[in-house]
Backbone as a printed PyTorch tensor [residue, N CA C, xyz], in Angstrom:
tensor([[[  0.7090,  -1.2560,   0.3900],
         [ -0.0140,  -0.2440,   0.3040],
         [  0.7020,   0.7670,  -0.1850]],

        [[  0.5460,   1.9680,  -1.1740],
         [  1.5090,   3.5030,  -0.9120],
         [  0.4310,   4.5420,  -0.3760]],

        [[  0.7030,   5.3650,   0.6750],
         [ -0.3000,   6.4930,   1.4320],
         [  0.1370,   8.2440,   0.4820]],

        [[ -0.6610,   9.4520,   0.2100],
         [  0.0950,   9.5130,  -0.0970],
         [ -0.6940,  11.2990,   1.0590]],

        [[  0.1240,  11.8170,   1.4680],
         [ -0.5780,  12.5960,   3.0650],
         [ -1.4230,  13.8440,   2.1120]],

        [[ -2.5120,  14.0310,   2.5900],
         [ -2.7630,  15.2510,   1.8370],
         [ -2.6220,  16.6900,   0.9260]],

        [[ -3.6940,  16.4880,   0.6060],
         [ -2.7500,  17.3320,  -1.0140],
         [ -2.3030,  18.7770,  -0.8110]],

        [[ -3.0480,  19.6740,   0.5890],
         [ -3.4910,  20.9950,   0.9850],
         [ -5.0790,  21.2930,   0.7080]],

        [[ -5.3030,  22.7680,   0.6910],
         [ -6.4460,  22.4410,   0.0210],
         [ -7.2680,  21.9090,  -0.9430]],

        [[ -6.8670,  21.8320,  -2.1910],
         [ -7.2280,  20.7030,  -3.1820],
         [ -7.9700,  20.0330,  -2.7060]],

        [[ -7.0560,  18.5070,  -1.8670],
         [ -7.5790,  17.1480,  -1.7010],
         [ -6.8690,  17.0700,   0.2030]],

        [[ -7.8980,  17.3740,   0.3090],
         [ -7.7430,  17.5610,   2.0120],
         [ -7.3590,  15.6980,   2.8700]],

        [[ -7.7150,  15.2650,   2.1720],
         [ -7.6410,  13.0730,   2.4380],
         [ -6.5120,  13.2890,   2.2590]],

        [[ -5.8970,  11.3010,   3.1960],
         [ -4.6450,  10.8700,   2.4260],
         [ -5.5060,  10.0740,   1.1730]],

        [[ -4.7640,   9.7510,   0.6250],
         [ -5.0870,   8.6360,  -0.7640],
         [ -4.0720,   7.5650,  -0.2360]],

        [[ -4.8000,   6.6250,  -0.5000],
         [ -4.5330,   5.2830,  -0.3500],
         [ -3.7920,   4.4730,  -1.6770]],

        [[ -2.9490,   3.7890,  -2.0140],
         [ -2.9370,   2.7250,  -3.6170],
         [ -2.9060,   1.5730,  -2.8560]],

        [[ -3.3910,   1.1130,  -3.6630],
         [ -3.7450,  -0.9370,  -3.5140],
         [ -4.2180,  -1.2690,  -3.4340]],

        [[ -4.2520,  -2.4360,  -3.7140],
         [ -5.9600,  -3.5650,  -4.2520],
         [ -6.8200,  -3.2470,  -4.2490]],

        [[ -7.4240,  -3.7610,  -5.7850],
         [ -9.1820,  -3.0420,  -5.6600],
         [ -9.3860,  -4.2830,  -6.7680]],

        [[-10.7900,  -4.5850,  -5.2970],
         [-11.5450,  -5.6960,  -6.1380],
         [-12.5010,  -5.4090,  -6.9100]],

        [[-12.0800,  -4.5180,  -8.2530],
         [-12.7980,  -4.2230,  -9.4800],
         [-13.9450,  -4.7620, -10.1070]],

        [[-14.3170,  -5.9330,  -9.6390],
         [-15.8990,  -6.8320, -10.0970],
         [-16.7370,  -6.0800,  -8.6680]],

        [[-16.0130,  -5.7600,  -7.8400],
         [-17.3610,  -5.6980,  -6.5480],
         [-17.1980,  -4.5150,  -6.8890]],

        [[-16.5930,  -3.8030,  -6.8340],
         [-16.6290,  -1.9440,  -7.0770],
         [-16.7650,  -1.2370,  -8.5410]],

        [[-17.6030,  -1.7280,  -9.1420],
         [-17.0830,  -1.6580, -10.7940],
         [-17.5560,   0.2190, -10.8470]],

        [[-19.1630,  -0.3380,  -9.9250],
         [-19.7200,   0.6900, -10.5410],
         [-19.4650,   2.2860,  -9.9150]],

        [[-18.4900,   2.4680,  -8.9450],
         [-17.6370,   3.1250,  -8.6690],
         [-16.5260,   3.9220,  -9.3190]],

        [[-15.9540,   2.9110,  -9.8980],
         [-14.9980,   3.0770, -10.4900],
         [-15.7080,   3.5040, -12.0930]],

        [[-16.5960,   3.0160, -12.2500],
         [-17.1890,   3.5010, -13.6510],
         [-17.9840,   4.6100, -13.7260]],

        [[-18.0010,   5.2550, -12.0750],
         [-18.4810,   6.8020, -11.8130],
         [-17.1370,   7.7060, -11.7650]],

        [[-16.3420,   7.4680, -11.0400],
         [-14.8750,   7.9510, -11.2680],
         [-14.7580,   8.1420, -12.5880]],

        [[-14.3210,   7.2200, -13.7300],
         [-14.5570,   6.8120, -15.2570],
         [-15.4080,   8.2870, -16.2360]],

        [[-16.3470,   8.0390, -15.0620],
         [-17.3960,   8.9080, -15.9840],
         [-17.1290,  10.6090, -16.0460]],

        [[-16.7750,  10.5160, -15.1950],
         [-16.3310,  12.1540, -14.3630],
         [-15.1530,  12.7850, -14.5000]],

        [[-14.2750,  11.7270, -15.0860],
         [-12.8410,  12.0030, -15.3770],
         [-12.7200,  12.0770, -17.0570]],

        [[-13.6430,  11.0790, -17.9400],
         [-13.8180,  11.0120, -19.1000],
         [-14.9190,  11.3400, -20.2920]],

        [[-16.3770,  12.0540, -18.9910],
         [-17.2210,  11.9840, -20.0360],
         [-17.8350,  11.2450, -20.2370]],

        [[-18.5650,   9.9870, -19.9200],
         [-18.8160,   8.9150, -20.4360],
         [-20.7790,   9.3720, -20.0060]],

        [[-21.0000,   9.0400, -21.5230],
         [-22.6680,   8.9580, -20.5850],
         [-23.3180,   7.3360, -20.1500]],

        [[-24.7100,   7.3950, -19.6440],
         [-25.0960,   6.3400, -19.0030],
         [-24.8310,   5.0320, -20.1990]],

        [[-25.2340,   5.5230, -21.0790],
         [-25.2220,   4.2710, -22.0890],
         [-24.0270,   3.5230, -22.1550]],

        [[-23.3980,   4.3980, -22.3520],
         [-21.6120,   4.1400, -22.3400],
         [-20.9550,   3.3180, -20.6380]],

        [[-21.8050,   3.8460, -20.2110],
         [-21.1930,   3.4390, -18.6810],
         [-21.6870,   1.4110, -18.5980]],

        [[-22.9000,   1.9470, -18.9580],
         [-23.5510,   0.1610, -19.1980],
         [-22.8080,  -0.7230, -19.9130]],

        [[-22.6220,  -0.1690, -21.5250],
         [-21.3680,  -0.8600, -21.9920],
         [-20.4060,  -1.5470, -21.4550]],

        [[-19.2210,  -0.8160, -21.1130],
         [-18.1700,  -0.2850, -20.0390],
         [-18.2180,  -1.2610, -18.4600]],

        [[-19.3880,  -1.3750, -18.2150],
         [-19.5120,  -2.6010, -17.2100],
         [-19.1840,  -3.7060, -17.5800]],

        [[-20.0860,  -4.4600, -18.0000],
         [-19.3750,  -5.7300, -18.8700],
         [-18.3820,  -5.6160, -19.1620]],

        [[-17.7540,  -5.0690, -19.6160],
         [-16.3610,  -5.5550, -20.3260],
         [-15.7000,  -5.3980, -19.3280]],

        [[-15.2540,  -4.4310, -18.0810],
         [-14.6290,  -4.2610, -17.2650],
         [-15.2810,  -5.7070, -16.1780]],

        [[-16.6550,  -5.9240, -16.2500],
         [-16.7840,  -7.4170, -15.1680],
         [-15.9460,  -9.1000, -16.2800]],

        [[-16.5110,  -8.8930, -17.5110],
         [-15.9060,  -9.7950, -18.0570],
         [-14.3730, -10.1790, -18.4380]],

        [[-13.6000,  -8.2780, -18.1800],
         [-11.6360,  -8.1960, -17.7010],
         [-11.6110,  -8.6960, -16.7420]],

        [[-11.9550,  -8.6310, -15.3820],
         [-10.9890,  -9.0490, -14.5160],
         [-11.5230, -10.1470, -14.2610]],

        [[-12.4620, -11.6990, -15.6150],
         [-11.7160, -12.6590, -15.2940],
         [-10.6740, -13.5110, -15.8690]],

        [[-10.3390, -12.3320, -16.5600],
         [ -9.5510, -12.8460, -17.4860],
         [ -7.5830, -13.4250, -16.3380]],

        [[ -7.2260, -14.8150, -17.0410],
         [ -6.0840, -15.1950, -16.1430],
         [ -5.1490, -13.6330, -16.1690]],

        [[ -4.5780, -13.2910, -15.3600],
         [ -4.0620, -12.1400, -14.8100],
         [ -4.1310, -10.7150, -14.5690]],

        [[ -5.4930, -10.6340, -14.6790],
         [ -5.8970,  -8.8870, -14.5230],
         [ -5.6110,  -9.0230, -13.7020]],

        [[ -5.5040,  -7.6900, -13.6590],
         [ -5.1870,  -6.6370, -12.2760],
         [ -5.9160,  -4.8510, -11.6620]],

        [[ -5.4280,  -4.7350, -10.2370],
         [ -6.9290,  -3.6030, -10.5260],
         [ -5.7970,  -2.9960,  -9.0900]],

        [[ -5.5840,  -1.8130,  -9.0820],
         [ -5.5960,  -1.6260,  -7.9300],
         [ -6.4650,  -0.0920,  -8.1330]],

        [[ -6.6200,   0.3120,  -6.9560],
         [ -7.7640,   1.2270,  -6.3470],
         [ -7.0640,   2.4800,  -5.5020]],

        [[ -7.4800,   3.8690,  -6.1190],
         [ -6.8390,   5.0660,  -5.3480],
         [ -7.5760,   5.4830,  -3.9280]],

        [[ -7.9810,   5.1850,  -2.8000],
         [ -9.2760,   5.6870,  -2.0590],
         [ -8.3430,   6.5010,  -1.3030]],

        [[ -9.6260,   7.0490,  -0.6920],
         [ -9.3340,   7.8900,   0.4810],
         [ -9.1600,   7.5960,   1.6740]],

        [[ -8.7200,   8.0500,   2.8400],
         [ -9.1980,   8.2560,   4.1500],
         [-11.1850,   7.2600,   5.0350]],

        [[-12.0080,   7.6920,   3.9490],
         [-13.0120,   7.6390,   4.1860],
         [-13.4480,   6.3110,   3.2710]],

        [[-12.8790,   5.7250,   2.4210],
         [-13.1480,   4.4350,   1.6820],
         [-13.3010,   4.7120,   0.5070]],

        [[-13.6470,   6.1500,   0.2230],
         [-13.7570,   6.2840,  -1.6910],
         [-13.2950,   6.3380,  -2.7770]],

        [[-14.0980,   5.8990,  -3.6710],
         [-12.6270,   5.8070,  -5.0420],
         [-12.3710,   6.4730,  -5.7770]],

        [[-10.7210,   7.0510,  -5.8110],
         [-10.9710,   8.4630,  -6.1480],
         [-10.1760,   8.4270,  -7.6080]],

        [[ -9.1400,   7.0990,  -8.3970],
         [ -8.7220,   6.7340,  -9.1900],
         [ -8.8750,   5.1300,  -8.8290]],

        [[ -8.9250,   4.5000, -10.0260],
         [ -8.0960,   2.6020, -10.7610],
         [ -7.0310,   3.2160, -11.5060]],

        [[ -6.7230,   1.4460, -11.9550],
         [ -6.4230,   1.2670, -13.1030],
         [ -6.4210,   0.2180, -13.0320]],

        [[ -6.5210,  -0.8390, -14.0030],
         [ -6.6140,  -2.0320, -14.3560],
         [ -5.9460,  -2.2350, -15.9290]],

        [[ -5.6910,  -3.6640, -15.5600],
         [ -4.7790,  -4.3530, -17.3060],
         [ -4.6180,  -5.7050, -16.7820]],

        [[ -3.8490,  -6.3700, -17.8720],
         [ -3.9830,  -7.5770, -17.7710],
         [ -3.5640,  -8.4280, -18.7940]],

        [[ -2.0810,  -9.2310, -18.6870],
         [ -1.5010, -10.2770, -20.2490],
         [ -2.3520,  -9.5590, -21.4870]],

        [[ -1.8440,  -8.8040, -22.2400],
         [ -2.5730,  -9.1060, -24.1370],
         [ -2.0450, -10.3570, -24.3350]],

        [[ -3.8100, -10.1580, -24.6240],
         [ -3.8830, -12.0870, -26.0910],
         [ -3.9600, -11.1710, -26.9760]],

        [[ -3.5080, -11.5980, -28.3830],
         [ -3.7190, -11.1880, -29.2780],
         [ -4.9700, -11.6510, -30.2920]],

        [[ -5.5160, -12.3920, -29.8300],
         [ -7.2390, -12.7820, -29.4340],
         [ -7.9880, -11.9460, -29.8510]],

        [[ -7.3600, -11.0240, -28.1090],
         [ -8.5860, -10.5040, -27.5670],
         [ -8.7350,  -8.9850, -28.5540]],

        [[ -9.9220,  -8.4730, -28.7350],
         [-10.8440,  -7.1000, -29.2520],
         [ -9.8480,  -6.3130, -29.6100]],

        [[ -9.3270,  -5.8150, -28.3920],
         [ -8.2090,  -4.6270, -28.3510],
         [ -7.3250,  -5.5060, -29.9750]],

        [[ -6.3730,  -6.1900, -28.7780],
         [ -5.2730,  -6.4180, -30.0280],
         [ -5.8550,  -6.6160, -31.3520]],

        [[ -6.6830,  -7.3460, -32.0280],
         [ -7.2820,  -6.9660, -33.0360],
         [ -7.5360,  -6.5030, -34.2830]],

        [[ -7.6580,  -5.1680, -33.0010],
         [ -8.0590,  -3.7430, -33.4650],
         [ -6.9640,  -2.7460, -34.2930]],

        [[ -5.6960,  -3.1280, -32.6290],
         [ -4.4610,  -2.8360, -33.3400],
         [ -3.5170,  -3.0530, -33.6780]],

        [[ -3.4790,  -4.6450, -34.1190],
         [ -3.0160,  -5.0890, -34.7040],
         [ -2.0950,  -4.5750, -35.9310]],

        [[ -3.4560,  -4.2770, -36.6350],
         [ -3.1250,  -3.5800, -38.3510],
         [ -2.4140,  -2.2050, -38.4430]],

        [[ -2.8670,  -1.6570, -36.8560],
         [ -1.6740,  -0.1960, -37.1280],
         [ -0.0500,  -0.8430, -36.6220]],

        [[ -0.5820,  -1.4350, -35.7780],
         [  1.4170,  -1.8850, -35.0410],
         [  1.3750,  -2.8520, -36.2820]],

        [[  1.2880,  -3.2190, -37.3070],
         [  2.2900,  -4.1780, -38.0590],
         [  2.7600,  -2.9890, -38.9940]],

        [[  2.0880,  -2.1010, -39.7180],
         [  2.4190,  -0.9310, -41.3060],
         [  3.1810,  -0.0600, -40.0320]],

        [[  3.3610,  -0.2330, -38.8570],
         [  4.5770,   0.9540, -38.1010],
         [  5.7780,   0.0460, -37.7050]],

        [[  5.7420,  -1.7270, -38.2410],
         [  6.8060,  -2.2800, -37.2230],
         [  6.6000,  -2.2310, -36.1490]],

        [[  6.0520,  -2.3830, -35.2990],
         [  5.5680,  -2.7580, -34.2420],
         [  4.6510,  -4.0110, -33.6800]],

        [[  4.2260,  -4.3460, -34.6060],
         [  3.4180,  -5.9250, -34.5550],
         [  3.3340,  -7.3890, -33.4340]],

        [[  5.2300,  -6.6730, -33.0160],
         [  6.1780,  -7.7190, -31.7880],
         [  5.5480,  -7.1620, -30.7620]],

        [[  5.3050,  -6.0610, -30.6110],
         [  4.5550,  -5.8790, -28.5510],
         [  3.4500,  -5.9550, -28.4760]],

        [[  1.8370,  -6.5300, -29.1470],
         [  1.2950,  -6.9370, -28.7320],
         [  1.6890,  -8.7520, -27.7760]],

        [[  3.2410,  -9.1300, -27.8590],
         [  3.0380, -10.3190, -27.4270],
         [  3.4860, -10.3500, -26.1450]],

        [[  3.8370, -10.8650, -25.2240],
         [  4.6490, -10.4060, -24.2880],
         [  4.6040,  -8.9700, -23.4310]],

        [[  3.7800,  -7.8770, -23.7830],
         [  2.6960,  -7.1890, -23.0740],
         [  1.8690,  -7.0300, -21.6920]],

        [[  2.1450,  -6.2020, -20.9020],
         [  0.9070,  -5.9460, -20.0560],
         [  0.5370,  -4.8590, -20.5830]],

        [[ -1.0020,  -4.8830, -20.8640],
         [ -2.3790,  -4.6080, -21.1750],
         [ -2.8980,  -2.7590, -20.4930]],

        [[ -2.1040,  -1.9310, -19.9930],
         [ -3.4850,  -1.0610, -19.2860],
         [ -4.5180,  -0.6780, -20.0340]],

        [[ -5.7520,  -1.0800, -19.5480],
         [ -7.2360,  -1.3840, -20.3460],
         [ -7.5650,   0.1940, -19.6370]],

        [[ -7.6040,   0.3770, -18.4870],
         [ -8.1270,   1.4370, -18.3380],
         [ -7.3020,   2.1940, -17.1170]],

        [[ -7.1070,   3.7470, -17.4270],
         [ -6.9290,   4.5770, -16.1180],
         [ -7.2250,   5.3430, -15.6870]],

        [[ -7.9160,   5.7020, -15.0880],
         [ -8.4890,   7.6790, -14.2030],
         [ -8.4240,   7.8070, -12.7620]],

        [[ -8.9380,   8.7560, -12.9750],
         [ -8.1420,   9.8680, -11.8690],
         [ -9.2310,  10.5040, -11.8100]],

        [[-10.2440,  10.9820, -10.3390],
         [-11.4050,  12.3780, -10.6870],
         [-10.0510,  13.1620, -11.1090]],

        [[-10.9580,  14.0820, -11.3230],
         [-10.4250,  15.8460, -11.5330],
         [ -9.8800,  16.4410, -10.2180]],

        [[-10.5530,  16.1190,  -9.3770],
         [ -9.8830,  17.1020,  -8.5010],
         [ -8.6590,  16.6450,  -7.7550]],

        [[ -8.5960,  15.2250,  -7.8240],
         [ -7.2000,  14.4340,  -7.7520],
         [ -5.9590,  14.3770,  -8.8360]],

        [[ -6.1980,  14.9740,  -9.7030],
         [ -5.1740,  14.4080, -11.1520],
         [ -4.0010,  15.4600, -10.7160]],

        [[ -2.7000,  15.3750, -11.5870],
         [ -2.1370,  16.3090, -11.2400],
         [ -1.5270,  16.3950, -10.2800]],

        [[ -1.3410,  15.6020,  -9.2980],
         [ -0.7850,  14.9980,  -8.0240],
         [ -0.0820,  13.5710,  -7.7900]],

        [[  0.1540,  13.2150,  -9.0700],
         [  1.0220,  11.9830,  -8.6350],
         [ -0.0470,  10.4410,  -8.7460]],

        [[ -1.2400,  10.5390,  -8.1760],
         [ -1.8440,   9.2740,  -8.3360],
         [ -2.1880,   8.3610,  -9.3540]],

        [[ -2.4780,   9.1240, -10.3650],
         [ -2.1000,   8.1740, -11.7510],
         [ -0.7010,   7.8820, -11.8330]],

        [[ -0.0900,   8.6730, -11.5440],
         [  1.1860,   7.8350, -11.3240],
         [  2.0690,   7.1140, -11.1310]],

        [[  1.0120,   6.9510,  -9.8020],
         [  1.2780,   6.0710,  -8.6540],
         [  0.7320,   4.6460,  -9.2260]],

        [[ -0.5830,   4.9090,  -9.3430],
         [ -1.5170,   3.6990,  -9.9240],
         [ -0.5860,   2.3850, -11.4100]],

        [[ -0.0860,   3.3260, -11.7800],
         [  0.3010,   2.5810, -12.8070],
         [  1.7960,   2.2360, -12.6200]],

        [[  2.2550,   2.5800, -12.1600],
         [  3.9110,   2.4290, -11.6250],
         [  3.8480,   0.7190, -11.2170]],

        [[  3.1270,   1.3370,  -9.8110],
         [  2.7420,   0.5560,  -9.3300],
         [  1.8300,  -1.3970,  -9.8500]],

        [[  0.8850,  -1.1550, -10.8360],
         [  0.3720,  -2.0160, -11.1020],
         [  1.9290,  -3.0440, -12.2130]],

        [[  1.8520,  -2.2570, -13.0070],
         [  2.6300,  -2.4670, -14.0180],
         [  4.1820,  -3.2990, -12.8900]],

        [[  4.3860,  -3.1220, -12.0110],
         [  5.7510,  -3.2110, -10.8560],
         [  5.5190,  -4.5210, -10.7850]],

        [[  4.0660,  -4.9410, -10.1890],
         [  3.8170,  -6.1910, -10.3580],
         [  3.8780,  -7.7610, -11.3090]],

        [[  4.3000,  -7.1660, -12.2310],
         [  3.6400,  -7.5670, -13.8910],
         [  5.3320,  -8.6690, -14.0870]],

        [[  5.1730,  -9.6010, -15.0220],
         [  6.2370, -10.6730, -15.2540],
         [  6.4400, -10.0520, -16.7780]],

        [[  5.3950,  -9.9390, -17.2840],
         [  5.9800,  -8.9910, -18.4040],
         [  6.5800,  -7.8360, -18.7940]],

        [[  8.0590,  -8.0470, -19.5680],
         [  9.0280,  -6.9290, -19.7530],
         [  8.6600,  -5.7480, -20.5690]],

        [[  7.5340,  -5.6510, -20.5790],
         [  7.0460,  -3.9190, -21.3390],
         [  5.1990,  -4.4700, -21.1920]],

        [[  4.7440,  -2.5710, -21.5830],
         [  3.6510,  -2.4070, -21.5450],
         [  3.1370,  -1.6660, -22.5490]],

        [[  1.6730,  -2.0830, -22.8530],
         [  1.1680,  -1.1130, -23.7380],
         [ -0.1040,  -0.3940, -23.5200]],

        [[ -0.2380,   0.5560, -24.2690],
         [ -1.8860,   0.6900, -23.8640],
         [ -1.7520,   1.7930, -24.9760]],

        [[ -3.7840,   2.4020, -25.0750],
         [ -3.8560,   3.0560, -26.3530],
         [ -4.6740,   4.5340, -25.0480]],

        [[ -4.2260,   5.5870, -25.8300],
         [ -5.0940,   6.6190, -25.5640],
         [ -5.5790,   8.1900, -26.6140]],

        [[ -6.2510,   8.5800, -26.7850],
         [ -6.9020,   9.2620, -27.7090],
         [ -5.7890,  10.3430, -27.7500]],

        [[ -5.2510,   9.9040, -29.3610],
         [ -3.9670,  10.9460, -29.8810],
         [ -4.5870,  12.3500, -29.8610]],

        [[ -4.8170,  12.9970, -28.4540],
         [ -4.3040,  14.3670, -28.8280],
         [ -3.0210,  15.0440, -27.6710]],

        [[ -2.8470,  15.5420, -27.7930],
         [ -1.5280,  16.2370, -26.9570],
         [ -2.3330,  16.6120, -25.4350]],

        [[ -2.1850,  16.3550, -24.6440],
         [ -3.1870,  16.0810, -23.0680],
         [ -2.1170,  15.4200, -21.5210]],

        [[ -3.0980,  15.7710, -20.8060],
         [ -2.1820,  15.5220, -19.7860],
         [ -1.3880,  13.9690, -19.3910]],

        [[ -2.5590,  13.3810, -20.1060],
         [ -2.2140,  11.6050, -20.1330],
         [ -1.9140,  11.1480, -20.9090]],

        [[ -1.4650,  11.4460, -22.3540],
         [ -0.5510,  11.3030, -22.9310],
         [  1.3930,  11.9250, -22.8220]],

        [[  1.3630,  12.8200, -21.7230],
         [  2.5680,  13.9980, -20.8200],
         [  3.3180,  12.1710, -19.8040]],

        [[  1.7460,  12.3280, -19.1450],
         [  2.4100,  11.3550, -18.2570],
         [  2.3390,  10.1690, -18.6500]],

        [[  2.4320,   9.5840, -19.6710],
         [  3.0220,   8.6740, -19.9210],
         [  3.6370,   7.9050, -20.9150]],

        [[  4.4000,   9.8160, -21.8770],
         [  5.5580,   9.5610, -22.0820],
         [  6.9330,   9.6230, -20.9720]],

        [[  6.3160,  10.9500, -19.6010],
         [  7.7440,  11.0550, -18.2690],
         [  7.9000,   9.4270, -18.2400]],

        [[  6.6800,   8.9650, -18.2410],
         [  7.1290,   7.1540, -17.9040],
         [  7.7850,   6.5700, -18.6610]],

        [[  7.8280,   7.1630, -19.6360],
         [  8.4950,   6.0230, -21.3210],
         [  7.2060,   5.2400, -21.7930]],

        [[  6.6270,   5.6080, -21.7100],
         [  5.4250,   5.3230, -22.9490],
         [  6.2970,   5.8020, -24.9310]],

        [[  6.3180,   4.9310, -25.7530],
         [  5.9000,   5.9060, -26.6580],
         [  5.0970,   5.4260, -27.2330]],

        [[  4.9090,   6.7410, -28.5740],
         [  4.1140,   6.1440, -29.9860],
         [  4.6330,   4.8050, -30.7210]],

        [[  3.6290,   4.2200, -30.5950],
         [  4.1290,   3.1510, -31.2600],
         [  2.5270,   3.4470, -32.9850]],

        [[  1.7180,   3.6190, -33.0540],
         [  1.0190,   4.0020, -34.1480],
         [ -0.4660,   4.9240, -34.1090]],

        [[ -0.2150,   5.7130, -34.9960],
         [ -1.2240,   6.4470, -34.8020],
         [ -2.3630,   6.4560, -35.1910]],

        [[ -3.1030,   7.8210, -34.7510],
         [ -4.3280,   7.6550, -35.5920],
         [ -4.8330,   6.4510, -36.0000]],

        [[ -5.5410,   5.2390, -34.9170],
         [ -6.0480,   4.1650, -34.5000],
         [ -7.5250,   4.6200, -34.3560]],

        [[ -8.4570,   4.1620, -35.4730],
         [ -9.6430,   3.8900, -34.9500],
         [-10.7010,   2.8430, -34.3180]],

        [[-10.8880,   3.1310, -33.2500],
         [-11.7460,   1.6930, -32.9960],
         [-13.1840,   2.4240, -32.7780]],

        [[-14.2960,   1.2210, -33.4470],
         [-15.0340,   1.2330, -34.0760],
         [-16.0920,   1.7500, -32.9790]],

        [[-17.3310,   3.2160, -33.7430],
         [-17.5360,   3.7060, -32.5350],
         [-16.7940,   4.7510, -31.7920]],

        [[-15.9200,   4.1270, -31.6030],
         [-14.8340,   6.0170, -30.7620],
         [-15.7490,   6.7990, -31.9780]],

        [[-15.5300,   8.1980, -31.1650],
         [-15.3900,   9.2700, -32.3820],
         [-13.6960,   9.8460, -31.8410]],

        [[-12.8450,   9.7200, -31.7150],
         [-11.5720,  10.1460, -32.3480],
         [-10.5540,   9.1660, -32.6350]],

        [[ -9.7620,   9.5120, -32.5340],
         [ -8.1880,   8.3790, -33.2030],
         [ -7.7780,   8.2240, -31.8170]],

        [[ -7.0550,   6.9200, -32.2020],
         [ -6.2280,   6.7750, -30.4360],
         [ -4.9040,   6.7130, -31.0640]],

        [[ -3.9420,   7.0400, -29.9130],
         [ -3.1210,   6.2690, -29.7220],
         [ -2.3890,   4.8460, -29.2290]],

        [[ -1.3230,   4.2240, -30.0020],
         [ -1.0610,   2.9930, -28.9820],
         [  0.4050,   3.7030, -28.4920]],

        [[  0.5540,   3.7130, -27.0970],
         [  1.7050,   3.4730, -26.5960],
         [  2.4430,   2.3590, -26.3610]],

        [[  4.1100,   2.1640, -26.3120],
         [  4.3450,   1.4700, -25.2700],
         [  5.5000,   1.0530, -24.7730]],

        [[  5.7900,   0.7990, -24.2390],
         [  7.1820,   0.8210, -22.8630],
         [  7.3880,  -0.4160, -21.8630]],

        [[  8.9450,   0.2440, -22.5370],
         [  9.6640,  -1.3080, -21.4580],
         [  9.3800,  -0.9930, -20.2470]],

        [[  9.6060,  -2.2150, -19.1400],
         [  9.1550,  -2.0320, -17.5450],
         [ 10.7820,  -2.1750, -17.0970]],

        [[ 10.7180,  -2.0320, -15.6310],
         [  9.8260,  -0.8810, -15.2120],
         [  9.8700,   0.3430, -16.0050]],

        [[  8.9060,   1.2210, -14.8400],
         [  8.9300,   2.5480, -16.1010],
         [  9.5970,   3.1670, -14.9300]],

        [[ 10.0050,   4.5220, -15.8340],
         [ 10.5490,   5.6100, -15.3700],
         [ 10.0770,   6.1520, -14.3810]],

        [[ 10.5830,   6.6420, -12.9770],
         [ 10.1980,   6.8680, -12.2160],
         [ 10.6540,   8.9560, -12.2050]],

        [[ 10.4930,   8.8240, -12.7730],
         [ 11.2730,  10.4450, -12.7280],
         [ 11.6980,  10.8580, -14.5800]],

        [[ 12.1690,  12.1250, -14.9080],
         [ 12.5480,  12.5290, -16.6130],
         [ 13.3340,  12.4380, -16.4970]],

        [[ 13.4430,  11.5740, -17.9810],
         [ 14.7850,  10.9780, -18.4270],
         [ 14.8020,  10.2250, -19.1900]],

        [[ 15.3420,  10.6460, -20.6460],
         [ 15.5270,  10.1080, -21.8110],
         [ 15.5750,   8.5930, -21.8440]],

        [[ 14.0230,   8.5940, -22.4280],
         [ 14.5090,   6.4690, -22.6860],
         [ 14.8010,   6.7990, -23.7500]],

        [[ 15.2110,   4.9270, -24.4460],
         [ 15.5280,   4.2240, -25.3900],
         [ 14.5860,   4.3590, -26.7300]],

        [[ 15.3080,   4.4850, -27.5810],
         [ 14.0420,   4.2990, -28.7910],
         [ 13.2350,   3.2980, -28.6040]],

        [[ 12.1070,   3.4890, -29.1960],
         [ 11.1160,   1.8940, -29.8450],
         [ 11.3350,   1.1080, -30.1050]],

        [[ 11.4960,  -0.2800, -30.1700],
         [ 12.2690,  -1.3670, -30.6170],
         [ 11.4080,  -1.7110, -31.4530]]])
């Protein structure tokens, strides 16, 4: 468990990073995601089923960021990548064209990472993703993020993730995504990383 002391007037409570029974707290997690990502009720319903299915996959892991009163303010989950999973089948042609198809093998996928806006930019997201990837056996991690310059993409780059493919279109997603990859362990501070292989 990692503890963050109160962050002054913005966040007067302690935040603890630790294991999360995501199946049991899926509605709380999706409320955080809806607030952070702007989801509609219909989208929440679809994602609820996806999260529950994912948590049954071998090697799936979830961590939560909770306040001292138990409220969930952030979460991350992921799993070892499987080329037969839907996400992989969508991104694989883009990665192949970019010469990075091999990243789909022996990688841990960060499926979701969300922090309530009140607790963003305070190290919570960084701690969630580094802690979950520190516990895996895969030598690298991959994820997808909306393909715009954003605080999330800046965080991923600071951790060592680099663009593997851009302008990736997921069915029904209104915006294109970028697929990013990083060798593990993730970087803890700003330092130049090796080029993408």
